[in-house]
VOBA-1610 file (N, C-alpha, C; in pm, whole numbers, padded with zeros to 5 digits, always signed):
BEGIN
Met+02117+00250+03182Met+02116+00145+03111Met+02051+00043+03201Thr+01994-00067+03114Thr+01970-00185+03196Thr+02063-00305+03178Lys+02045-00389+03237Lys+02156-00500+03245Lys+02210-00567+03087Asn+02123-00530+03002Asn+02172-00597+02863Asn+02229-00482+02805Gly+02246-00355+02850Gly+02296-00228+02750Gly+02191-00161+02709Ala+02073-00197+02698Ala+01963-00080+02645Ala+01949+00030+02713Ser+01904+00094+02646Ser+01843+00256+02732Ser+01728+00228+02839Ser+01733+00282+02936Ser+01602+00241+03026Ser+01485+00316+03002Asp+01534+00419+02935Asp+01419+00512+02903Asp+01348+00476+02751Ala+01413+00353+02666Ala+01364+00343+02545Ala+01252+00328+02539Tyr+01192+00340+02406Tyr+01043+00340+02381Tyr+00981+00195+02392Gly+00894+00160+02460Gly+00815+00004+02451Gly+00882-00076+02475Glu+00814-00190+02502Glu+00853-00324+02473Glu+00890-00379+02346Gly+01016-00427+02307Gly+01060-00498+02181Gly+01126-00405+02091His+01162-00287+02170His+01221-00155+02085His+01340-00230+02029Ala+01400-00304+02038Ala+01537-00354+01984Ala+01535-00445+01882Ile+01400-00509+01860Ile+01365-00606+01743Ile+01382-00530+01605Asp+01456-00638+01528Asp+01479-00623+01373Asp+01367-00641+01302Ile+01306-00528+01265Ile+01164-00550+01160Ile+01176-00640+01094Val+01325-00652+00989Val+01298-00695+00872Val+01309-00813+00911Lys+01372-00890+01003Lys+01379-01030+01079Lys+01237-01037+01114Ala+01192-00981+01184Ala+01060-00988+01247Ala+00937-01033+01119Asn+00940-00955+01023Asn+00871-00957+00898Asn+00890-01081+00837Asp+01028-01117+00850Asp+01059-01270+00739Asp+01011-01363+00828Phe+01041-01350+00974Phe+00970-01473+01060Phe+00832-01493+01025Val+00744-01376+01032Val+00616-01391+01023Val+00584-01461+00895Asn+00616-01429+00796Asn+00593-01463+00665Asn+00617-01618+00654Lys+00732-01659+00704Lys+00757-01824+00706Lys+00640-01874+00816Leu+00588-01838+00889Leu+00503-01896+00954Leu+00358-01882+00897Ala+00305-01798+00791Ala+00192-01775+00740Ala+00214-01846+00642Lys+00341-01847+00539Lys+00324-01919+00418Lys+00196-01900+00304Asp+00174-01781+00294Asp+00018-01771+00194Asp+00074-01692+00058Glu+00200-01674+00062Glu+00249-01625-00105Glu+00283-01737-00181Asp+00180-01742-00294Asp+00191-01879-00351Asp+00303-01869-00456Asp+00317-01958-00537Asp+00415-01982-00642Asp+00439-01882-00729Leu+00314-01826-00786Leu+00327-01708-00896Leu+00346-01585-00826Gln+00271-01559-00684Gln+00341-01427-00620Gln+00523-01430-00639Val+00543-01513-00569Val+00693-01551-00527Val+00747-01514-00675Ser+00728-01588-00768Ser+00799-01553-00924Ser+00777-01395-00939Ile+00671-01338-00914Ile+00657-01215-00928Ile+00740-01130-00900Arg+00756-01162-00727Arg+00825-01079-00667Arg+00966-01076-00682Lys+01022-01222-00703Lys+01177-01206-00797Lys+01190-01165-00945Tyr+01096-01138-01013Tyr+01122-01109-01144Tyr+01135-00907-01094Cys+01062-00881-01002Cys+01042-00738-01015Cys+01188-00727-00923Arg+01237-00788-00837Arg+01380-00775-00787Arg+01481-00768-00869Gln+01460-00878-00970Gln+01592-00898-01086Gln+01563-00754-01190Met+01447-00700-01215Met+01435-00590-01308Met+01439-00458-01211Gly+01429-00432-01121Gly+01434-00330-01037Gly+01317-00260-01032Leu+01199-00326-01036Leu+01066-00282-01033Leu+01039-00274-00880Pro+00958-00201-00859Pro+00905-00165-00703Pro+00801-00266-00672Asn+00776-00312-00549Asn+00658-00400-00530Asn+00667-00427-00365Ile+00536-00421-00364Ile+00543-00426-00171Ile+00591-00596-00144Asn+00597-00602-00012Asn+00653-00761+00019Asn+00538-00827+00104Pro+00545-00943+00125Pro+00436-01024+00160Pro+00359-00982+00271Glu+00439-00925+00395Glu+00367-00898+00500Glu+00267-00792+00480Glu+00277-00696+00403Glu+00226-00599+00355Glu+00098-00638+00269Gly+00122-00724+00178Gly+00012-00760+00106Gly-00111-00856+00172Arg-00039-00925+00290Arg-00113-01014+00385Arg-00210-00909+00477Ala-00121-00811+00504Ala-00209-00687+00583Ala-00323-00603+00500Leu-00274-00565+00410Leu-00383-00493+00357Leu-00502-00572+00283Gly-00484-00721+00257Gly-00596-00807+00211Gly-00681-00832+00347Met-00614-00836+00460Met-00713-00863+00576Met-00792-00735+00644Leu-00704-00623+00595Leu-00795-00471+00611Leu-00927-00491+00520Ile-00893-00531+00396Ile-01062-00532+00301Ile-01145-00632+00354Gln-01080-00738+00412Gln-01172-00876+00476Gln-01247-00788+00583Val-01168-00736+00674Val-01244-00719+00808Val-01336-00579+00803Ser-01326-00481+00677Ser-01395-00365+00675Ser-01474-00421+00595Gly-01486-00519+00499Gly-01608-00576+00431Gly-01617-00518+00282Ala-01481-00428+00272Ala-01503-00347+00101Ala-01521-00426-00008Lys-01600-00357-00090Lys-01617-00434-00214Lys-01558-00358-00337Arg-01536-00229-00301Arg-01460-00167-00429Arg-01340-00124-00374Ala-01258-00141-00449Ala-01097-00092-00405Ala-01050-00022-00529Leu-00951+00050-00479Leu-00866+00135-00593Leu-00702+00088-00544Glu-00653+00085-00635Glu-00506+00096-00625Glu-00462+00213-00718Ile-00370+00312-00673Ile-00318+00408-00735Ile-00136+00363-00755Gly-00096+00332-00865Gly+00029+00267-00905Gly+00019+00093-00876Met-00012+00042-01004Met-00004-00123-01043Met+00142-00212-01021Cys+00204-00116-01109Cys+00347-00200-01158Cys+00310-00323-01211Ser+00365-00444-01141Ser+00372-00545-01202Ser+00206-00638-01181Gly+00152-00586-01078Gly+00048-00620-01044Gly+00032-00744-00905Tyr+00141-00727-00878Tyr+00166-00786-00720Tyr+00098-00777-00608Ser+00103-00656-00586Ser-00015-00601-00448Ser-00162-00611-00522Ala-00194-00605-00632Ala-00302-00595-00676Ala-00375-00747-00655Ile-00281-00821-00691Ile-00319-00970-00663Ile-00351-01020-00521Trp-00313-00975-00422Trp-00335-00969-00293Trp-00488-00890-00270Leu-00476-00801-00314Leu-00606-00723-00275Leu-00707-00781-00366Ala-00715-00826-00479Ala-00842-00898-00546Ala-00871-00994-00492Arg-00776-01088-00438Arg-00820-01230-00385Arg-00884-01191-00258Ala-00855-01093-00174Ala-00902-01063-00019Ala-01052-00990-00061Leu-01063-00949-00183Leu-01223-00891-00199Leu-01364-01006-00231Pro-01445-00958-00202Pro-01562-01097-00226Pro-01577-01145-00351Pro-01632-01222-00378Pro-01646-01273-00526Pro-01720-01155-00618Asp-01815-01062-00568Asp-01836-00969-00637Asp-01774-00813-00637Gly-01661-00862-00558Gly-01598-00734-00552Gly-01515-00685-00701Val-01483-00538-00697Val-01386-00512-00815Val-01274-00420-00757Leu-01181-00424-00807Leu-01058-00403-00778Leu-01030-00261-00921Glu-01016-00154-00875Glu-00985-00062-01004Glu-00853-00004-00993Cys-00756-00026-01114Cys-00604+00015-01098Cys-00557+00096-01142Ile-00474+00196-01131Ile-00427+00312-01222Ile-00262+00260-01252Glu-00232+00275-01375Glu-00078+00275-01402Glu-00076+00330-01523Met+00055+00415-01525Met+00070+00507-01642Met+00171+00446-01753Asp+00253+00341-01683Asp+00339+00269-01817Asp+00284+00128-01892Arg+00279+00181-02013Arg+00194+00094-02071Arg+00278-00065-02062Gly+00382-00095-02040Gly+00453-00234-02032Gly+00408-00285-01903His+00413-00193-01794His+00357-00240-01665His+00191-00305-01688Val+00147-00240-01740Val-00011-00277-01755Val-00002-00431-01844Gln+00070-00429-01953Gln+00069-00576-02024Gln+00092-00653-01921Leu+00224-00624-01857Leu+00286-00757-01745Leu+00179-00808-01655Ala+00118-00688-01595Ala+00003-00682-01463Ala-00102-00788-01551Gln-00160-00740-01611Gln-00273-00801-01685Gln-00260-00954-01737Glu-00122-00974-01734Glu-00105-01145-01767Glu-00070-01200-01671Asn-00027-01123-01535Asn-00030-01202-01414Asn-00174-01207-01349Phe-00276-01104-01361Phe-00403-01139-01341Phe-00448-01251-01381Arg-00449-01263-01509Arg-00484-01385-01578Arg-00440-01527-01517Lys-00297-01531-01494Lys-00253-01640-01403Lys-00287-01689-01288Ala-00337-01562-01220Ala-00361-01562-01080Ala-00539-01574-01050Asn-00580-01565-01173Asn-00730-01601-01196Asn-00804-01517-01132Val-00769-01375-01128Val-00861-01255-01085Val-00883-01175-01152Asp-00878-01157-01297Asp-00840-01088-01430Asp-00989-01016-01434Lys-01092-01110-01408Lys-01225-01062-01398Lys-01269-00952-01310Lys-01185-00981-01189Lys-01215-00872-01086Lys-01153-00722-01084Val-01059-00740-01194Val-00986-00650-01186Val-00992-00536-01325Lys-01025-00418-01302Lys-01028-00316-01412Lys-00878-00199-01408Val-00838-00189-01523Val-00707-00130-01523Val-00767-00012-01610His-00679+00103-01530His-00684+00240-01595His-00547+00276-01658His-00515+00298-01788His-00390+00340-01816His-00381+00468-01844Gly-00282+00530-01782Gly-00267+00673-01771Gly-00219+00721-01656Lys-00169+00856-01656Lys-00153+00917-01527Lys-00281+00943-01433Ala-00213+00907-01311Ala-00301+00875-01194Ala-00370+01026-01171Leu-00303+01119-01202Leu-00360+01267-01136Leu-00459+01282-01297Asp-00467+01236-01380Asp-00552+01253-01517Asp-00689+01157-01490Val-00668+01040-01429Val-00759+00925-01415Val-00836+00956-01294Leu-00815+00990-01205Leu-00853+01009-01063Leu-00982+01089-01079Pro-00965+01218-01157Pro-01085+01326-01145Pro-01168+01258-01208Thr-01196+01165-01291Thr-01290+01095-01401Thr-01404+01001-01309Leu-01308+00958-01189Leu-01369+00856-01126Leu-01489+00913-01028Pro-01602+00835-00998Pro-01701+00884-00929Pro-01665+00925-00784Glu-01741+01032-00731Glu-01742+01042-00580Glu-01775+00903-00507Lys-01696+00889-00383Lys-01759+00822-00280Lys-01767+00685-00348Ala-01706+00652-00418Ala-01713+00510-00499Ala-01622+00419-00435Phe-01523+00421-00363Phe-01438+00339-00296Phe-01471+00302-00140Asp-01434+00167-00103Asp-01414+00144+00037Asp-01277+00135+00041Phe-01205+00124-00023Phe-01080+00098+00032Phe-00986+00151-00112Ile-00885+00206-00071Ile-00802+00305-00137Ile-00630+00257-00108Phe-00551+00219-00219Phe-00424+00189-00160Phe-00343+00273-00270Ile-00255+00378-00214Ile-00167+00458-00288Ile-00027+00404-00306Asp+00019+00397-00397Asp+00182+00360-00425Asp+00232+00393-00549Ala+00225+00545-00557Ala+00294+00560-00681Ala+00398+00683-00680Leu+00399+00790-00767Leu+00463+00906-00748Leu+00462+00946-00633Lys+00576+00969-00528Lys+00562+01021-00433Lys+00582+01155-00388Thr+00581+01247-00537Thr+00578+01369-00479Thr+00457+01416-00507Glu+00348+01281-00558Glu+00222+01340-00591Glu+00116+01294-00482Tyr+00200+01233-00370Tyr+00116+01188-00279Tyr+00016+01269-00196Ser+00002+01385-00190Ser-00050+01492-00144Ser-00221+01524-00220Asp-00157+01501-00372Asp-00261+01513-00452Asp-00319+01376-00439Tyr-00288+01274-00422Tyr-00357+01133-00471Tyr-00438+01145-00317Leu-00411+01221-00199Leu-00493+01216-00082Leu-00616+01295-00130Arg-00580+01416-00194Arg-00699+01488-00192Arg-00796+01434-00311Glu-00754+01354-00393Glu-00856+01285-00481Glu-00913+01160-00378Ala-00863+01088-00315Ala-00896+00956-00268Ala-00989+01023-00106Leu-00982+01138-00085Leu-01088+01187+00020Leu-01211+01219-00067Arg-01179+01252-00177Arg-01338+01313-00271Arg-01387+01178-00306Leu-01302+01032-00317Leu-01322+00930-00375Leu-01411+00836-00272Ser-01395+00883-00133Ser-01419+00819-00030Ser-01554+00813+00052His-01574+00728+00146His-01729+00797+00230His-01682+00729+00361Lys-01776+00768+00445Lys-01723+00715+00601Lys-01690+00585+00602Gly-01645+00558+00672Gly-01572+00433+00668Gly-01457+00393+00554Thr-01426+00437+00446Thr-01365+00393+00340Thr-01184+00373+00444Leu-01149+00306+00408Leu-00985+00268+00433Leu-00868+00339+00302Ile-00821+00435+00361Ile-00699+00467+00252Ile-00525+00413+00313Cys-00486+00365+00244Cys-00353+00325+00288Cys-00256+00368+00188Ala-00141+00391+00234Ala-00028+00438+00153Ala+00107+00364+00178Asp+00155+00318+00058Asp+00323+00269+00105Asp+00431+00357+00081Asn+00512+00319+00147Asn+00668+00339+00173Asn+00670+00495+00257Met+00617+00477+00365Met+00616+00548+00490Met+00722+00583+00558Phe+00834+00494+00539Phe+00957+00508+00599Phe+01053+00538+00474Trp+01021+00500+00343Trp+01108+00561+00253Trp+01282+00503+00298Gln+01284+00405+00320Gln+01405+00306+00332Gln+01489+00397+00444Gly+01401+00442+00536Gly+01483+00494+00642Gly+01512+00659+00635Lys+01466+00748+00477Lys+01500+00858+00438Lys+01433+00933+00565Val+01311+00923+00579Val+01196+00988+00687Val+01232+01051+00777Phe+01345+00953+00849Phe+01430+00971+00978Phe+01516+01080+00981Ala+01576+01125+00842Ala+01686+01201+00850Ala+01645+01375+00839Asp+01747+01438+00848Asp+01713+01598+00858Asp+01716+01665+00743Asp+01835+01589+00659Asp+01871+01638+00496Asp+01732+01550+00424Val+01678+01612+00352Val+01582+01512+00273Val+01603+01556+00130Asp+01543+01448+00043Asp+01509+01511-00124Asp+01358+01545-00114Asp+01326+01621-00243Asp+01191+01590-00302Asp+01100+01476-00227Asp+01142+01368-00280Asp+01025+01256-00252Asp+01009+01238-00104Thr+01142+01255-00011Thr+01128+01247+00113Thr+01026+01326+00180Glu+01065+01441+00134Glu+00968+01583+00172Glu+00792+01574+00160Ala+00777+01497+00048Ala+00646+01485+00007Ala+00607+01360+00095Ile+00641+01294+00112Ile+00573+01190+00172Ile+00603+01238+00368Lys+00717+01328+00388Lys+00638+01370+00533Lys+00567+01480+00507Tyr+00535+01520+00419Tyr+00425+01594+00439Tyr+00286+01539+00401Phe+00291+01440+00338Phe+00168+01365+00310Phe+00121+01314+00466Gln+00232+01257+00534Gln+00200+01197+00673Gln+00162+01305+00748Lys+00178+01458+00776Lys+00130+01522+00850Lys-00013+01547+00813Gln-00013+01549+00672Gln-00157+01554+00634Gln-00265+01458+00674Ile-00226+01313+00670Ile-00336+01237+00719Ile-00331+01218+00883Phe-00257+01255+00962Phe-00240+01274+01077Phe-00338+01416+01146Ser-00369+01523+01057Ser-00396+01617+01075Ser-00543+01667+01059Asn-00580+01588+00944Asn-00725+01600+00896Asn-00806+01526+00976Gln-00923+01641+00991Gln-01008+01580+01096Gln-01114+01495+01034Arg-01108+01431+00928Arg-01178+01327+00864Arg-01135+01202+00887Leu-00989+01207+00920Leu-00925+01084+00927Leu-00875+01023+01050Lys-00864+00922+01091Lys-00787+00867+01196Lys-00697+00769+01146Ser-00559+00795+01170Ser-00457+00746+01090Ser-00346+00694+01175Asn-00283+00599+01160Asn-00169+00508+01153Asn-00058+00467+01106Ile+00057+00453+01149Ile+00151+00390+01057Ile+00197+00284+01109Leu+00197+00154+01005Leu+00243+00035+01080Leu+00388-00007+01011Pro+00449-00059+01085Pro+00596-00080+01080Pro+00628-00230+01014Leu+00521-00240+00877Leu+00586-00336+00768Leu+00616-00289+00642Ser+00706-00399+00619Ser+00811-00358+00505Ser+00878-00214+00501Asp+00854-00141+00397Asp+00917-00003+00431Asp+00780+00098+00505Gly+00685+00047+00581Gly+00605+00135+00654Gly+00461+00131+00563Val+00357+00145+00601Val+00237+00154+00533Val+00137+00224+00634Ser+00086+00286+00560Ser+00006+00407+00653Ser-00162+00348+00626Trp-00250+00383+00738Trp-00366+00299+00722Trp-00471+00409+00807Ser-00557+00485+00720Ser-00667+00603+00783Ser-00789+00550+00749Ile-00870+00586+00837Ile-00993+00538+00832Ile-01089+00688+00800Val-01162+00675+00695Val-01237+00824+00680Val-01353+00819+00797Arg-01352+00910+00880Arg-01466+00929+00962Arg-01583+00961+00937Ser-01602+01085+00848Ser-01708+01130+00793Ser-01717+01191+00649
//
């Protein structure tokens, strides 16, 4: 044991950091979530709708910018909160295509896109992801974000690889699934996420990592 009580064989520096506090700390420094985004996030919290947090939106937007992506795809749009981060990160001639099966969410997101002034950059597909994805052309996207039904993550990955080219970035939300992935006794959603994780780390076409942002986000580079 060290003098502060921590185990001497604990993994790496900063092992005792509270990730939630760390993310909140950085968000206060960045101050890049505007009033509209704040209002959308608060609405989602009040209504029990899922959405990412600012630290994840910021990271995804930066990945789009550093990769030079112009064509992006989001699987699971909900309120449009994450899509606004993605669309704003794209260049002026960039396009974000979003898939959402809930009609109410589509209407809500499209209104938010207009308010955010990104509606001309976003194309919305209303329907089930596994019905829409096969209709999209091969190798069409530079960036893909997965955040829909957890039990279908592996199916989304299969389609995402078809839609990718060398250099495409594939990201997925909820890699920690509120801590459930660390437990031995898991439900169907958790089991599906753990299987997806095994796939992205074992697939020879991918170089993958999981970032401790929000509920955990995977980041895979398509290598071939």
